C-alpha positions in Angstrom: 105.3 143.8 47.9 107.1 142.9 44.6 108.9 145.8 43.1 108.4 146.6 39.4 111.7 147.1 37.5 111.8 150.3 35.5 114.5 149.0 33.2 113.3 148.7 29.6 114.6 145.5 27.9 117.1 146.2 25.1 115.8 145.8 21.6 117.9 142.7 21.2 116.3 141.2 24.3 112.9 142.1 23.1 113.2 140.7 19.6 115.6 137.8 19.6 114.0 134.4 19.8 115.7 133.2 23.0 113.9 135.6 25.3 114.4 133.2 28.2 115.4 134.8 31.5 118.1 133.3 33.5 116.6 130.3 35.4 118.1 131.5 38.7 116.5 134.9 38.2 113.1 133.3 37.8 113.6 131.0 40.8 114.4 133.9 43.0 111.0 135.5 42.3 108.4 134.7 45.0 105.7 133.7 42.5 102.2 132.4 43.3 102.0 129.3 41.1 98.6 127.6 40.8 95.7 127.5 38.4 93.0 130.2 38.9 89.7 128.8 37.5 87.6 131.1 35.4 84.6 132.3 37.3 82.1 133.8 34.8 78.4 133.1 35.2 77.5 135.2 32.1 80.2 134.9 29.4 79.7 137.1 26.4 81.4 135.1 23.7 82.2 131.7 25.1 79.4 129.4 26.5 79.0 128.2 30.0 80.1 124.8 28.8 83.3 126.3 27.4 84.1 127.8 30.8 83.6 124.4 32.4 85.7 122.7 29.8 88.5 125.3 30.3 88.6 124.8 34.0 88.8 121.0 33.6 91.1 120.8 30.6 93.2 123.9 30.7 92.7 124.7 27.0 90.0 125.5 24.4 90.0 124.7 20.7 89.2 125.3 18.0 88.0 128.9 18.0 87.8 131.2 15.0 89.4 134.6 14.6 88.6 135.4 11.0 87.6 133.9 7.6 89.7 132.1 5.0 90.2 135.2 2.9 91.6 137.1 5.9 93.7 134.1 6.8 95.3 134.3 3.3 96.1 138.0 3.8 97.8 137.3 7.2 99.7 134.4 5.6 101.0 136.7 2.9 102.0 139.2 5.5 103.9 136.6 7.5 105.6 135.5 4.2 107.1 139.0 4.0 108.3 139.0 7.7 109.9 135.6 7.3 111.6 136.6 4.1 113.1 139.6 5.8 114.2 137.5 8.8 115.9 134.9 6.7 117.6 137.5 4.5 119.0 139.0 7.7 120.5 135.7 8.7 117.9 134.8 11.4 115.9 131.6 11.5 112.2 131.0 11.2 111.7 131.1 15.0 113.3 134.5 15.5 110.3 136.8 15.0 109.5 137.4 18.7 107.9 140.2 20.6 106.6 141.1 17.2 104.0 143.5 18.5 106.8 145.8 19.6 108.2 146.0 16.0 105.2 145.5 13.7 102.0 147.6 13.9 100.0 144.9 12.2 100.9 142.4 14.9 100.2 145.1 17.6 96.7 145.4 16.1 96.3 141.7 15.9 97.0 141.4 19.6 93.9 143.5 20.1 91.7 141.7 17.5 88.1 141.7 18.9 87.5 138.1 17.8 90.6 136.9 19.8 90.3 139.3 22.8 86.6 138.6 23.5 87.0 134.9 24.6 90.2 135.8 26.5 88.2 138.4 28.5 85.5 135.7 29.2 88.3 133.7 30.8 90.4 136.3 32.5 88.0 139.1 33.4 87.4 142.6 32.0 90.9 144.1 32.5 93.4 142.4 30.2 96.9 143.1 29.1 98.5 141.6 26.0 102.3 141.3 26.4 103.7 138.8 23.9 103.6 137.9 20.2 105.9 135.2 18.8 105.8 133.4 15.5 106.6 129.7 15.7 107.3 128.6 12.1 108.4 125.1 11.3 109.7 124.9 7.8 109.1 121.6 5.9 111.4 119.0 7.2 113.4 121.3 9.5 113.6 118.7 12.2 112.8 121.1 15.0 110.4 120.1 17.8 109.0 121.9 20.9 109.6 119.6 23.9 107.0 119.2 26.6 106.9 122.3 28.8 104.8 124.8 30.8 104.9 128.4 29.7 105.0 129.7 33.2 108.4 128.2 33.8 109.8 130.7 31.4 108.0 133.8 32.5 108.7 136.2 35.4 105.0 136.9 36.0 103.0 136.4 39.2 100.5 135.0 39.9 100.2 132.4 37.1 97.1 133.7 35.4 98.5 134.1 31.9 97.1 132.4 28.8 98.4 131.8 25.3 96.4 132.1 22.1 97.9 129.9 19.4 96.7 131.4 16.2 97.2 129.3 13.0 98.8 131.2 10.2 99.0 127.9 8.2 96.9 124.9 8.6 98.3 122.8 11.4 97.9 119.0 11.8 99.9 116.1 13.2 101.8 115.6 10.0 103.3 119.1 10.0 103.7 119.3 13.8 100.6 120.8 15.4 100.5 121.6 19.1 99.7 118.8 21.5 98.5 119.3 25.1 98.3 117.2 28.2 94.7 117.5 29.2 94.3 118.5 32.9 98.0 119.0 33.6 97.3 122.7 34.4 96.1 121.6 37.9 99.5 119.9 38.8 101.4 123.0 39.8 104.9 123.6 38.5 106.1 120.3 37.0 109.7 119.3 37.3 111.7 119.8 34.1 115.2 119.3 32.9 117.5 121.6 30.9 117.6 120.7 27.2 120.3 121.3 24.7 118.7 123.3 21.8 121.3 121.7 19.5 119.4 118.5 19.9 116.5 120.0 17.9 114.4 121.4 20.7 113.3 124.9 19.9 113.2 125.7 23.6 115.6 124.8 26.4 113.5 122.8 28.8 111.9 119.3 28.6 109.5 117.4 30.8 109.8 113.6 30.8 106.8 111.2 30.8 104.1 113.7 30.0 101.4 111.0 30.1 101.9 110.8 33.9 100.1 114.2 34.1 97.1 113.5 31.9 95.8 112.5 28.5 97.8 113.7 25.4 95.5 115.5 22.9 96.4 116.9 19.5 95.0 120.3 18.6 94.8 120.6 14.8 93.8 124.0 13.5 92.9 125.5 10.2 94.4 128.8 9.2 92.5 131.6 11.0 91.5 129.3 13.9 93.1 129.4 17.3 93.4 127.6 20.6 93.8 129.1 24.1 95.8 127.4 26.8 96.8 128.1 30.5 100.3 129.0 31.3 100.4 125.9 33.5 99.3 123.5 30.8 101.9 121.0 29.7 102.2 121.1 25.9 104.6 120.6 23.0 104.8 119.6 19.3 106.6 117.1 17.1 108.8 117.9 14.1 107.3 118.9 10.8 107.5 115.7 8.7 105.5 117.1 5.8 106.3 119.1 2.7 104.1 122.0 4.1 105.1 124.9 6.4 103.5 125.1 9.8 103.4 128.6 11.3 101.5 129.8 14.3 101.5 133.1 16.1 101.4 132.9 19.9 99.7 135.8 21.6 100.1 136.1 25.3 97.6 137.7 27.7 97.1 138.2 31.4 94.7 140.0 33.8 95.9 143.5 34.6 96.5 142.5 38.3 99.4 140.3 37.3 102.9 141.6 38.2 105.6 141.3 35.5 109.3 141.4 36.7 112.6 141.7 35.0 111.3 144.5 32.8 108.6 142.4 31.1 105.9 144.9 32.1 107.3 147.2 29.5 106.0 144.9 26.8 102.4 145.1 27.8 99.5 146.6 25.9 96.1 147.1 27.5 93.7 145.2 25.2 90.5 145.4 27.4 89.4 147.5 30.3 92.2 149.3 32.1 95.4 148.8 34.0 97.5 150.6 36.6 100.1 152.5 34.5 102.7 151.9 37.3 102.2 148.2 36.8 101.7 148.1 33.0 103.0 151.4 31.5 101.7 150.5 28.0 103.9 149.8 24.9 103.3 152.2 22.0 102.1 151.1 18.6 105.1 150.7 16.3 105.5 153.0 13.4 106.0 150.3 10.8 104.0 147.3 9.7 
């Protein structure tokens, strides 16, 4: 049986952008890596066709979280977070594990309009464990190379999903996310280490993504979101526009997933229940 580390990550580990565990540490974990199809004959929010599309494609988009007026409110809220980060000498990608620092993000992780379709895909007991703003400033030259989320995460089995919530409108011109349809069924795809000085926001890259399926852009309007599997190959190009492109990634998994290297300390039960020895439950922050 896998042991659950009791060590709580330091605040620096929880909040800095590069929350990327040592590759050797990840590779030493005996993880079950495969796609687990959604089995839900009676979804409450999604349709049966959505469930079929999810299992075949590994992503769903676009879905709606809230209206345009609320989208404007969240954009203004993020403007403040970004201003504070830049004033502190951090960059626009540095607001990570935001639900552990900001009560409003902690609440957004549990937003009913977001959690409901996640529950339809993952089952009744769901933990939210991550919240990271990916903000491409106009012309910043940064890209997100092709990668699978699961290659970065000490979680097993690979049942996690990412909600990509648009804070700003996202399209091809300003670097919206692109996915490789069906690549979630290929298992763990070989990747190479990438030098972040080259402009890659992350530190991994997969070559020749078209070998693993059809490349599909996922443009979103502010307040819309996509959901993708932790095994889906995805990435995004630089922002070549004069407009900002910010999205908030919210990470979820079923409560039967085991998180190693202290990552279980970041979890929040957003639906149903979870074993507190597996997911102790992160408290709501005191500040917005």
